[in-house]
LOFI-19593 format. One record per residue: residue in one letter; x, y negated, z negated of N, C-alpha, C in turn. Coordinates in steps of 0.001 Angstrom, whole numbers, padded with zeros to 6 digits, always signed. Each point is the difference from the previous one (the first is absolute). Layout:
BEGIN
AXYZXYZXYZ;...
//
This chain:
BEGIN
M+000845+001194+000000-000845-001194+000000+000880-001245+000000;K-000305-000935+000883+000782-001221+000116-000227-000905-001217;L+001012-000833-000301-000082-000907-001131-001179-000960+000150;K-000210-000536+001206-001106-000923+000232-001338+000665-000300;T-000134+001253+000430-001243+000738-000256-000198+000202-001493;G+001081+000349-000691-000085+000186-001451-000430-001270-000712;I+000499-001147+000446-000367-001285-000615-001479-000296+000239;L-000467+000242+001227-001418-000225+000319-000906+000886-000852;L+000355+001256-000118-000819+000933-000773+000021-000346-001489;S+001150-000420-000500+000103-000395-001411-000872-001213-000288;A+000030-000980+000914-000847-001187-000164-001477+000378+000053;M-000345+000932+000878-001379+000479+000099-000461+000603-001326;M+000822+000865-000582-000354+000650-001264-000085-001026-001133;F+000904-000949-000006-000004-001037-001032-001333-000752+000012;L-000409-000457+001178-001243-000759+000107-001221+000880-000269;Q+000042+001264+000461-001119+000918-000178-000375+000133-001480;Y+000991+000144-000856-000279+000206-001420+000021-001303-000799;Y+000588-001052+000559-000121-001329-000611-001464-000412-000012;I-000686+000235+001096-001423-000341+000105-000785+000690-001109;W+000181+001302-000107-000742+000802-000979+000336-000447-001427;G+001279-000194-000286+000415-000394-001340-000485-001380-000402;A-000233-000871+000995-000389-001375-000305-001432-000100-000513;W-000924+000806+000540-001398-000145-000408-000510+001141-000878;Y+000567+001199+000127-000564+001175-000659+000174-000056-001512;V+001183-000357-000448+000285-000054-001439-000772-001136-000661;T-000156-001102+000706-000623-001189-000591-001511-000030+000165;M-000578+000946+000718-001442-000031+000244-000799+000086-001300;G+000450+000840-000949-000709+000136-001262-000064-001308-000775;P+001162-000639-000298-000035-001297-000682-000788-001062+000768;Y+000092+000022+001327-000752-000961+000817-001500+000189-000200;M-000455+001248+000011-001433+000269-000171-000462-000377-001403;D+000866+000159-001001-000358-000389-001363-000387-001475-000075;I+000716-000820+000744-000234-001449-000038-001185-000399+000873;V-000060+000534+001211-000984-000457+000988-001396+000564-000249;F-000069+001223-000495-001298+000677-000089-000450+000246-001442;K+000266-000916-000882-000444+000126-001385-001524+000150-000050;G-000451+000885-000878-001434+000186-000176-000665+000839+001060;Q+000792+000650+000870-000561+000826+001085+000390+001467-000169;N+000026+000495-001238+000387+001393-000261+001323+000295+000701;V+000996-000828-000295+001225-000051+000784+000817+001296-000078;D-000071+000721-001120+000807+001214-000115-000454+001076+000982;V-001308+000196+000099-000528+000951+000982+000323-000481+001404;A-000092-001315+000211+000311-000566+001318+001458+000225+000374;K+000899-000104-001002+001419+000258+000277+000219+001457+000398;G-000655+000905-000714+000108+001411+000373-000458+000229+001427;A-001107-000644+000368-000526+000141+001362+000964-000587+001029;A+000557-001182-000325+000919-000647+000940+001247+000841+000228;Y+000535+000578-001059+001185+000845+000162-000339+001323+000684;S-001263+000410-000069-000395+001232+000700+000009-000192+001512;A-000022-001259+000443+000000-000270+001438+001232+000605+000670;G+001137-000076-000686+001223+000585+000556-000116+001500+000140;A-000659+000636-000977-000174+001449+000066-000924+000389+001147;I-001090-000756+000166-000923+000273+001112+000736-000154+001328;A+000794-001056+000101+000751-000234+001240+001021+001098+000244;T+000597+000533-001070+000966+001094+000144-000683+001256+000534;I-001249+000219-000398-000751+001158+000486-000323-000159+001481;I-000338-001221+000402-000459-000239+001372+001148-000231+000974;S+001082-000640-000454+001057-000425+000925+000644+001132+000806;P+000157+001231-000549+000583+001056+000843-000801+000272+001267;F-001331-000150-000084-000831+000214+001176+000258-001092+001041;F+000146-001237-000486+000263-001112+000904+001345+000178+000694;V+001022+000316-000794+001344+000144+000567+000074+001226+000898;G-000543+001126-000463+000143+001251+000740-000857+000098+001237;M-001198-000590-000043-000936+000162+001112-000027-001195+000950;I+000476-001154-000449-000082-001195+000849+001378-000597+000248;A+000656-000436-001090+001258-000739+000155+001075+000822+000691;D+000242+001214-000492+001067+000828+000556-000267+000403+001447;R-001255+000047+000386-000344+000533+001315-000078-001063+001097;Y-000339-001234-000368-000319-000977+001046+000821-001294-000050;F+000716-000260-001085+000675-001289-000139+001440+000175-000456;A+000842-000945+000402+001360-000053-000543-000105-000388-001472;A+000705+000731-000854-000150-000173-001451+000296-001426-000447;Q+001069-000606+000553+000389-001332-000481-001027-001055+000406;K-000681+000200+001125-000972-000993+000453-001277+000042-000827;I-000511+001194-000257-001216+000074-000804+000279-000421-001438;M+001218+000275-000479+000377-000460-001335-000012-001526-000044;G+000501-000633+001045-000003-001460+000062-001399-000577-000034;V-000908+000589+000754-001384-000482+000031-000663+000158-001369;L+000193+001161-000621-000610+000253-001312+000501-000991-001051;H+001289-000318+000027+000536-000944-000979-000487-001429+000254;L-000175-000373+001244-000503-001337+000304-001446-000159-000472;I-000824+001002+000246-001385-000052-000489-000010+000038-001524;G+000869+000836-000572+000081+000110-001450+000359-001313-000659;A+000855-000787+000638+000379-001299-000558-001227-000881-000190;G-000875-000007+000981-001230-000788-000099-000903+000486-001119;L-000086+001320-000165-000854+000558-001046+000528-000310-001400;L+001307-000012-000165+000569-000332-001311-000331-001438-000397;V+000050-000898+000967-000392-001389-000277-001497-000066-000302;Y-000785+000730+000777-001458-000006-000182-000393+000548-001367;A+000773+000965-000530-000299+000588-001315-000012-001059-001097;T+000842-001025+000135+000073-001046-001027-001213-000929+000037;Q-000826+000121+001028-001206-000824+000096-001198+000652-000665;M+000148+001266-000396-001111+000741-000595-000246-000469-001441;T-001271-000187-000339-000358-000436-001345-000760+001073-000771;H-000267+001114+000642-000695+001093-000678+000760+001303+000244;T-000031+000893-000990+000776+001236+000099-000410+000872+001185;S-001284-000001+000357-000445+000862+001106+000616-000441+001317;G+000009-001310+000250+000616-000510+001225+001491+000253+000018;F+000649-000207-001147+001431+000239-000104+000323+001462+000291;Y-000804+000909-000547+000235+001436+000218-000030+000344+001486;W-000981-000507+000716-000113+000360+001416+001149-000566+000828;V+000452-001191-000342+001143-000567+000724+001246+000831-000264;I+000224+000373-001271+001168+000809-000341-000092+001378+000628;L-001188+000575+000052-000174+001306+000639+000350-000068+001480;I-000527-000991+000694+000292-000134+001436+001490-000254+000206;Y+000577-000858-000861+001446-000248+000118+000786+001287-000206;S-000360+000774-001013+000717+001243-000297-000103+000985+001156;L-001157+000015+000659-000181+000885+001163+000929-000398+001145;L+000393-001268+000031+000951-000460+001011+001443+000198-000453;Y+000255-000216-001299+001387+000060-000479+000523+001425-000120;M-000768+000909-000576+000510+001344-000278+000521+000724+001249;P-000670-000122+001149+000576+000643+001192+001372-000547+000380;T+000293-001254-000372+001292-000571+000391+001161+000658-000738;I-000278+000649-001145+001071+000719-000696+000473+001165+000855;A-000957+000794+000499+000358+001116+000874+000598-000498+001311;L-000536-001098+000525+000506-000540+001264+001428-000508-000157;S+000296-000671-001116+001368-000490-000219+000971+001169-000137;N-000447+001070-000648+000844+001198-000091+000239+000599+001382;S-001051+000012+000834+000143+000543+001353+001005-000801+000814;V-000085-001331-000112+000947-000864+000711+001423+000290-000458;A+000179+000152-001313+001337+000242-000544+000542+001356+000448;F-000785+001055-000172+000468+001347+000343+000322+000134+001487;A-000763-000697+000830+000198+000121+001449+001352-000533+000447;Q+000614-000876-000800+001268-000612+000394+001212+000683-000632;M-000234+000976-000864+001099+000562-000789+000594+001247+000634;T+001311+000081-000079+000693+001185+000507+000130+001075-001080;D-000032-000418-001251+000079+000935-001129-000923-000516-001097;P-001332+000242+000124-000965-000561-000951+000277+000373-001449;G+000475+001206-000250+000244+000429-001371+000986-000898-000724;K+001008-000485+000716+001003-000870-000603-000345-001477+000149;Q-000619-000352+001121-000200-001410+000311-001267-000591-000625;F-001092+000802-000078-001268-000561-000470+000069-000526-001429;P+000611+000716-000965+000033-000543-001364+000631-001384-000083;W+001039-000231+000811+000673-001304-000029-000869-001093+000617;I-000862+000378+000938-000940-000969+000569-001168-000221-000965;R-000531+001091-000551-001182-000081-000872+000276-000756-001290;V+001238+000018-000487+000301-000684-001259-000233-001503+000119;F+000045-000532+001217-000287-001422+000190-001470-000302-000278;G-000863+001009+000132-001392-000177-000386-000136-000223-001494;T+000720+000801-000785+000003-000181-001450+000560-001371-000368;L+001053-000424+000697+000572-001334-000246-001020-001093+000318;G-000787+000212+001048-001035-000976+000356-001033-000148-001103;W-000417+001128-000581-000969-000021-001099+000598-000754-001202;I+001270+000284-000308+000665-000661-001128+000102-001501+000221;V+000426-000398+001178+000156-001427+000307-001340-000716-000084;A-001073+000648+000467-001337-000607-000090-000341-000312-001454;G+000271+000954-000892-000280-000216-001414+000823-001130-000583;L+001265-000076+000381+000875-001052-000526-000407-001377+000519;V-000418-000068+001263-000445-001270+000575-001248-000504-000719;I-000964+000894-000218-001247-000388-000678+000281-000457-001423;T+000912+000687-000675+000372-000407-001353+000668-001373-000002;Q+000900-000218+000943+000710-001271+000069-000963-001157+000269;L-001015+000257+000834-000977-001039+000333-001101-000129-001050;K-000049+000958-000948-001003+000006-001081-001419-000009+000550;I-000285+000965+000874-001324+000060+000638-000614+001389-000115;T+000236+000682-001130-000447+001379-000154-001487+000170+000257;D-000853-000912-000495-001445+000141+000163-000563-001065+000941;N+000833-000447+000919-000347-001092+000900-000286+000533+001404;P-000939-000617+000732-000263+000449+001373+001215-000091+000917;M+001024-000748-000423+001207-000111+000824+000669+001359+000210;T-000204+000949-000923+000605+001325+000187-000538+000649+001271;F-001301-000145+000241-000602+000536+001218+000460-000795+001222;Q+000161-001300-000174+000429-000833+001122+001447+000292+000390;I+000843+000261-001008+001386+000387+000287+000029+001336+000735;A-000821+000946-000479-000090+001297+000677-000503-000172+001424;A-000949-000925+000191-000531-000261+001342+001080-000550+000920;G+000827-000904-000526+001089-000549+000805+000979+001079+000422;A+000342+000896-000947+000911+001095+000330-000642+000948+001002;S-001312+000214-000117-000714+000873+000929+000006-000585+001412;A-000233-001311+000098+000037-000653+001312+001406+000085+000605;L+001019-000186-000856+001378+000084+000476+000319+001394+000514;L-000401+001022-000753+000263+001368+000433-000806+000337+001243;G-001221-000554+000087-000805+000227+001195+000714-000471+001256;L+000572-001200-000061+000737-000540+001148+001317+000755+000206;F+000672+000287-001103+001285+000703+000050-000145+001392+000620;S-001162+000623-000197-000218+001357+000503+000153+000093+001510;F-000314-001087+000696+000044+000037+001464+001427-000035+000558;I+000994-000232-000873+001386+000070+000479+000714+001242-000549;L-000749+000851-000712+000580+001248-000490+000235+000961+001159;P+000899+000967-000163+000234+000986+001064-001290+000696+000400;D-000134+000258+001280-001234+000596+000519-000184+001422-000513;T-001206+000277-000470-000361+001348-000455-001280+000377+000724;P+000124+000608+001182-001171+000258+000852-000960+001005-000613;P-001250+000022+000491-000994+000945-000524+000407+001441+000267;K-000510+000885-000853+000336+001427+000103-001254+000781+000416;A-000517-000338+001183-001287+000552+000426+000007+001514+000120;N+001121+000571+000364+000036+001449+000207+000966+000680-000959;S+000078-000565-001213+001011+000495-000937-000476+001129-000889;G-001247+000436+000163-000457+001119-000829-001471-000075-000298;D-000417+000757-000986-001394+000107-000380-000418-001239-000787;N-000982-000756+000549-000495-001191-000678-001437+000171-000472;S-000411+001229-000243-001350+000268-000463-000162-000443-001448;L-001259-000062-000443-000271-000384-001383+000696+000938-000978;G-000064+001273+000298+000609+000995-000880+001496-000176-000109;A+000641-000289+001126+001455-000183-000011+000389-001236-000798;I-000794-001086+000168+000295-001239-000719-000166+000194-001498;L-000981+000805-000390-000206+000290-001416+001064+000938-000559;G+000816+000555+000883+001057+000888-000451-000476+001424-000239;K-000946+000469+000826-000555+001347-000212+001066+001081+000103;D+001032-000239+000809+001066+000994+000123+000717+000224-001324;A-000066-001016-000869+000693+000097-001289-000807+000765-001044;F-001249+000351+000335-000826+000724-000974+000609+001346-000372;V+000904+000472+000840+000673+001267-000292+000789-000097-001311;L+000373-001209-000389+000735-000183-001249-000818+000418-001220;F-001320-000031+000144-000849+000337-001139-000031+001501-000291;K+000647+000781+000825+000170+001415-000325+000943+000164-001194;S+000795-001026-000241+000917+000004-001146-000702-000592-001211;N-000122+000765-001070-000617-000499-001226+000766-001191-000560;A+001333+000038+000121+000827-001096-000509-000347-001303+000709;Y-000155+000059+001330-000291-001226+000730-001420-000490-000294;K-000942+000905-000172-001361-000411-000349-000008-000763-001319;I+000723+000502-000982+000065-000662-001302+000662-001368+000131;F+001093-000065+000751+000670-001277+000230-000931-000987+000703;F-000731+000464+000989-000877-000845+000808-001095-000624-000868;V-000620+000812-000845-001041-000511-000900+000597-000982-001005;A+001178+000331-000525+000669-000895-000953+000315-001345+000656;A+000388+000022+001275+000335-001232+000712-001224-000900+000139;I-001155+000588+000288-001227-000791+000105-000353-000608-001359;L+000058+000828-001050-000394-000461-001333+000949-001061-000557;I+001289+000094+000330+000964-000967-000541-000193-001373+000630;C-000733-000053+001119-000300-001290+000625-000996-000813-000825;I-000712+000655-000910-000926-000740-000856+000771-000926-000932;P+000981+000491-000776+000792-000950-000796+000783-000997+000850;L+000430+000407+001185+000680-000934+000901-000897-001188+000318;S-001292+000259+000181-000956-001057+000340-000142-001022-001115;F+000091+000449-001242-000062-000941-001122+001133-001013+000093;Y+001182+000466+000369+001159-000898+000086-000197-001027+001110;Y-000350+000467+001184-000161-000915+001122-001117-001011-000249;G-001093+000453-000602-001161-000858-000151+000053-000958-001173;F+000642+000408-001117-000161-000786-001217+001297-000397-000704;A+001131+000518+000433+001254-000381-000658+000270-001489+000162;G-000317-000556+001168+000234-001421+000224-000794-000872-000960;S-001288+000323-000167-000848-000778-000907+000476+000142-001443;Y+000374+001213-000375+000452+000261-001365+001315-000722-000302;L+000977+000162+000863+001314-000579-000255-000007-001522+000079;K-000953-000551+000745-000090-001464+000101-000296-000629-001357;E-000654+000755-000881-000281-000520-001335+001286-000223-000794;F+001073+000674+000384+001275-000123-000705+001012-000837+000783;F+000034+000197+001329+001058-000611+000806-000468-001209+000804;G-001296-000264+000016-000515-001160+000725+000374+000018+001473;E+000515-001133+000482+000333-000117+001424+001203+000842+000409;G+000715+000527-000987+001151+000848+000322-000355+001453+000202;T-001288+000314-000040-000439+001393+000051+000456+000716+001265;T-000216-000606+001158+000320+000673+001260+001480+000303+000103;G+000828-000930-000443+001442+000235+000008+000395+001114-000954;K-000636+000041-001166+000283+001077-000955-000410+001352+000588;M-001146+000033+000668-000472+001264+000582+000884+000456+001155;A+000701-000940+000625+000925+000370+001078+001133+000871-000517;M+000221-000035-001329+001008+000885-000584-000369+001463+000232;G-001290+000285+000140-000434+001358+000298+000489+000458+001356;Q-000060-000908+001006+000506+000352+001334+001524+000115-000007;M+000665-000834-000807+001450+000129-000117+000361+001368-000575;S-000748+000411-000999+000191+001318-000592-000251+001097+001016;E-001043-000191+000814-000329+000983+001036+001149+000136+000986;A+000548-001127+000430+001104+000030+000966+001233+000680-000583;L+000224-000177-001292+001162+000602-000658-000178+001510-000153;F-001145+000421-000522-000203+001419-000276-000113+000838+001274;I-000453-000620+001081-000164+000774+001238+001350+000501+000515;L+001074-000713-000351+001331+000428+000411+000431+001276-000722;A-000589+000226-001186+000373+001179-000789-000842+001224+000340;I-001085-000209+000738-000943+001095+000264+000652+001196+000703;P+000728-000196+001107+000566+001175+000694+000906+000843-000902;F+000811-000652-000810+000893+000720-000902-000788+000760-001063;L-000939-000679-000648-000758+000621-001084-000926+001103+000512;F-000544-000191+001198-000902+001002+000581+000707+001345+000116;N+001239-000031+000435+000772+001235+000148+000554+000497-001331;K+000219-000926-000927+000652+000343-001255-000965+000617-001008;I-001173-000604-000185-000898+000462-001056-001281+000649+000518;G-000245-000077+001318-001150+000693+000570-001262-000839+000007;V-000928+000398+000860-001198-000794+000240-000900-000066-001228;K-000155+001101-000734-000913-000010-001146+000452-000999-001053;N+001271+000008-000334+000503-000933-001001-000091-001448+000467;M+000233-000209+001295-000142-001351+000547-001424-000506-000188;L-000975+000834+000359-001404-000392-000106-000413-000196-001457;I+000523+000834-000882-000298-000136-001437+000534-001325-000539;F+001233-000345+000381+000560-001285-000425-000865-001159+000512;G-000444+000128+001263-000837-001051+000579-001297-000180-000756;M-000708+001095-000274-001275-000092-000726+000219-000426-001452;G+001088+000467-000599+000315-000427-001362+000226-001496-000078;A+000600-000552+001053+000234-001451+000041-001316-000766+000069;W-001002+000586+000693-001320-000647+000041-000575-000105-001407;V+000081+001079-000761-000516-000010-001373+000722-001057-000824;L+001325+000001+000080+000804-000929-000788-000274-001443+000388;R-000165-000239+001297-000261-001362+000463-001269-000555-000642;Y-001078+000766+000017-001264-000517-000501-000037-000062-001521;V+000752+000848-000657+000155-000131-001452+000716-001311-000317;C+001016-000320+000790+000721-001273-000179-000937-001184+000214;F-000827+000062+001037-000946-001082+000248-001026-000099-001134;S-000458+001146-000482-001029+000018-001034+000494-000616-001305;Y+001245+000267-000347+000536-000465-001282+000908-001222+000136;G+000209-000472+001230+000794-001196+000192-000726-001232-000516;S+000746-001002-000341-000589-001228-000548+000988-001146+000168;A-000430-001182-000411+000878-001172+000096+001243+000167-000856;S-000121+000807-001048+001158+000247-000866+000757+001265+000391;A-000518+000702+000980+000664+001219+000490-000017+000004+001520;T+000505-001081+000587-000012-000109+001464+000931+001018+000650;W+000932+000563-000766+000886+001008+000565-000808+001192+000516;M-001130+000262-000641-000847+001099+000448-000664-000340+001340;L-000330-001265+000187-000579-000432+001272+001030+000120+001118;Y+001227-000445-000284+001072+000131+000990+000264+001477+000315;A-000027+000827-001026+000229+001435+000209-001082+000580+000905;G-001255-000407-000242-001091+000489+000836+000163-000385+001454;I+000519-001210+000235+000226-000456+001378+001149+000771+000643;I+001111+000095-000708+001198+000638+000559-000208+001487+000241;L-000880+000619-000773-000291+001429+000193-000663+000282+001348;H-000399-001061+000710-000633+000192+001304+000892+000814+000941;G+001307-000220-000085+000916+000732+000879-000084+001498-000205;I-000040+000432-001257-000116+001434-000284-001400+000491+000322;C-001016-000781-000383-001391+000384+000269-000219+000277+001481;Y+000426-000942+000823-000274+000130+001437+000968+000962+000684;D+001292-000225-000181+000985+000796+000732-000027+001474-000407;F-000048+000253-001300+000105+001377-000462-001248+000817+000307;F-001129-000675+000217-001179+000774+000373-000292-000104+001494;F-000174-001199+000522-000453-000120+001385+001110+000258+001012;V+001181-000567-000200+001093+000276+000932+000388+001472-000078;T+000086+000529-001221+000272+001433-000170-001107+000823+000631;G-001240-000467-000139-001133+000717+000592+000089+000075+001507;Y+000416-001080+000641+000175+000012+001453+001119+000972+000398;M+001076+000004-000780+001115+000903+000295-000411+001462-000205;Y-000721+000257-001071-000476+001356-000283-000956+000469+001092;T-000886-000888+000423-000951+000339+001059+000729+000347+001290;E+001027-000789+000332+000742+000267+001233+000729+001340-000070;K+000643+000290-001135+000715+001269-000139-000961+001176+000009;K-001150-000168-000623-000991+001058-000058-000606+000257+001374;A-000198-001069+000770-000660+000122+001298+000928+000544+001076;G+001251-000427-000034+000898+000380+001078-000138-000932+001187;E+000809+000206+001009+000081-000906+001136-001277-000050+000821;S-000668+001144+000174-001107+000084+000962-001230-000801-000416;I-000279-000132-001293-001219-000697-000434+000298-001142-000968;K+001236-000468-000021+000354-000998-001014-000762-001309+000193;N-000241-000423+001251-000730-001246+000223-001450+000114-000485;A-000619+001138+000309-001366+000230-000456-000057+000047-001517;A+000986+000628-000610+000025+000127-001453+000169-001357-000678;Q+000881-000844+000530+000201-001324-000574-001260-000852+000166;G-000658+000139+001143-001239-000736+000221-001091+000420-000966;L-000105+001295-000242-000998+000515-000926+000287-000475-001422;F+001263+000002-000393+000382-000440-001342-000331-001482-000200;T+000302-000825+000996-000309-001427-000086-001501-000238-000055;F-000741+000709+000844-001452-000118+000048-000608+000320-001367;A+000498+001057-000647-000566+000455-001266+000360-000932-001158;T+001233-000515-000013+000448-000813-001140-000396-001459+000159;Y+000558-000679+000981-000286-001421+000171-001390-000256+000559;G-000637+001039+000515-001376-000124+000451-000976+000436-001069;V-000200+001306-000135-001000+000544-000920+000330-000321-001451;G+001240+000281-000425+000382-000223-001389-000102-001454-000418;M+000508-000899+000828-000048-001416-000337-001422-000542+000051;F-000832+000535+000888-001399-000444+000061-000712+000317-001319;I+000183+001223-000484-000599+000378-001286+000572-000860-001123;G+001320-000155-000004+000668-000711-001072-000347-001473-000076;T-000105-000672+001143-000286-001440-000019-001395-000281-000553;W-000975+000792+000402-001354-000200-000516-000067+000332-001488;Y+000616+001106-000400-000047+000415-001398+000700-001021-000896;S+001149-000494+000417+000729-000975-000804-000807-001279-000171;G-000735-000397+001039-000842-001193-000099-001091+000150-001043;F-000633+001161-000028-001069+000235-000980+000551+000087-001427;V+001179+000599-000176+000602+000077-001332+000341-001396-000511;A+000617-000815+000872+000361-001363-000408-001236-000811-000362;A-001074+000167+000787-001241-000735-000279-000620+000447-001317;K+000115+001283-000324-000573+000547-001231+000620-000631-001233;Y+001291-000336+000068+000708-000542-001158+000307-001487+000169;A-000877-000695+000709+000127-001443+000173-001136-000704-000744;T+000314-001093-000647-001009-000801-000688+000139-001442+000459;S-001134-000677+000127+000017-001387+000464-000549-000922-001086;S+000526-001190-000028-000475-001014-000942+000017-001346+000708;I-000909-000875-000401-000102-001320+000620+000286-001070-001053;N+000952-000847+000307+000359-001085-000905-001180-000968-000130;A-000427-000259-001229-001176-000832-000233+000186-001430+000494;T+001237-000446+000007+000269-001386+000400+000221-000121+001507;T+000899+000806+000537+000357-000113+001417-000886+000831+000913;K-000761+000923-000598-000854+000917+000769+000799+000898+000944;V+001291+000146-000265+000865+000839+000822-000036+001436-000532;E-000209+000944+000902-000057+001406-000399+001404+000583-000093;T+000247+000759-001041+001269+000692-000179-000272+001493-000106;I+000767+000778+000741-000147+001462-000028+001222+000597-000679;A-000238+000800-001007+001084+000665-000720-000125+001503+000177;H+001135+000681+000043+000019+001452+000198+000648+000696-001194;D-000512+001159-000301+000647+000869-000981+001033+000831+000757;W+001135-000660+000314+001005+000650+000836+000592+001234-000664;H+000097-000018-001313+000539+001165-000705-000779+001263+000368;T-001327-000086-000026-000834+001163+000324+000005+000293+001494;I-000046-001048+000813-000032+000188+001460+001213+000796+000474;W+001195-000351-000485+001215+000677+000465+000116+001427-000529;L-000731+000314-001061+000028+001379-000492-000725+000958+000949;Y-000925-000518+000795-000706+000845+000973+000960+000588+001037;P+000767-000837+000743+000933+000597+000963+001090+000824-000674;A+000396-000386-001229+000996+000799-000717-000543+001397-000274;A-001266+000083-000414-000615+001290-000303-000174+000838+001264;I-000400-000639+001100-000182+000736+001257+001339+000553+000485;A+001027-000858+000007+001326+000454+000423+000511+001110-000915;G-000263-000132-001296+000426+001030-000942-000688+001327+000243;A-001306-000044+000285-000750+001229+000268+000505+000676+001275;V+000255-000802+001042+000517+000557+001257+001379+000604-000231;L+000826-000687-000786+001351+000480-000293-000035+001349-000718;I-000816+000116-001036-000069+001252-000762-000499+001149+000881;A-001050-000267+000770-000527+001044+000889+001048+000414+001026;F+000736-000977+000519+001017+000283+001011+001124+000855-000567;I+000452-000324-001201+001108+000733-000621-000326+001489-000117;F-001236+000291-000374-000360+001393-000273-000514+000768+001212;T-000308-000688+001092-000573+000703+001160+000883-000001+001240;F+000910-000974+000114+000812-000108+001210+001211+000922-000082;K+000052+000936+000915+001146+000928+000058+000425+000117+001451;E+001210-000460+000280+000506-000003+001367+001222+000894+000097;K+000190+000548+001188+001169+000842+000241+001275-000812-000208;K+001011+000659-000498+001244-000674-000339+000626-000673+001208;E-000091+000663+001165+000681-000559+001157-000668-001282+000512;I-001331-000146-000313-000666-001249+000363+000252-001060-001059;A-000024+000438-001263+000183-000935-001119+001324-000722+000070;A+001025+000662+000521+001313-000638+000102+000514+000131+001425;A-000869-000370+000938+000333+000179+001414+001139-000934+000387;
//
């Protein structure tokens, strides 16, 4: 791969995840301010579920339309340009229902661009196994920089976060048209509904170990949803406008731990990796539950544990799925795993987390200013995902048994 191509692809990945990091983390605090008195916790759960719905639908769009009829970089450019307009339009919404529909439509446009950006990158690489991680890490850097910029500007709950994301989306939309050409793959294989859903990977369910892992992966997305949906609102009570920058430490942790994954995967085996990952979920939410203004170290610990939570479970899960599937069905298997976790699992988790947060929220109106204040019993709320992760962890420890050669492949 030429140096110029590598620079273009790195810039593409940077902007792709800068956009997501700019509005996704701050959406919760933004909704707290804009939609007071509108059952905002349930609304936040619904808004974050939009990404899960889009993840379920986007494979059909990419597999049946984009890959077959359009150059990947061109359709990605169009989607980002339209998305920029929708992000600006979202800030004009004054009711949660209107906001939800705008975010849903935007998510339906954005989520396919993740697969499209990967397609553009892979198509230009001579050795994807070695080259892709170095390109993809710029996406993580983009997410981190977005958080630091928002913190520096002190706009965590401000509509400017969406406007900044819109500007980056418009820039990437235009930039996409100068990316290396990635022509459509009209005759590249089976594009049926079954193939897109990863039906070829169903053979993996003949393995009891993989079935147990698969169910655990869906269930662990429930505690993951609590973090994405409500950590921003919770931490803002302690860190104020510095919240987004503090949360970016989680992505820094993710980037650091991902470098250790290949070594640890071979050294301690897949089961221990997954156990460490799920154990970190439990510990993270215990830290959030018992953290306070006088024990902020627990809040920082909960944020930094994101690297272990995500990398040790999801990155390890992708690696385990690939090794279990083998070369012939690995693409179908990865698609099925993504569909089940970021689609089905996150959809369940986002709605459930919204209802839990609403259950432990109380509102009061100042007699003088008539301003409504909503307070949460965060201690109890965070115990829910801790308990779910703990239950999944215990069940996994006693039921998951994998062959030695796969465990330390």
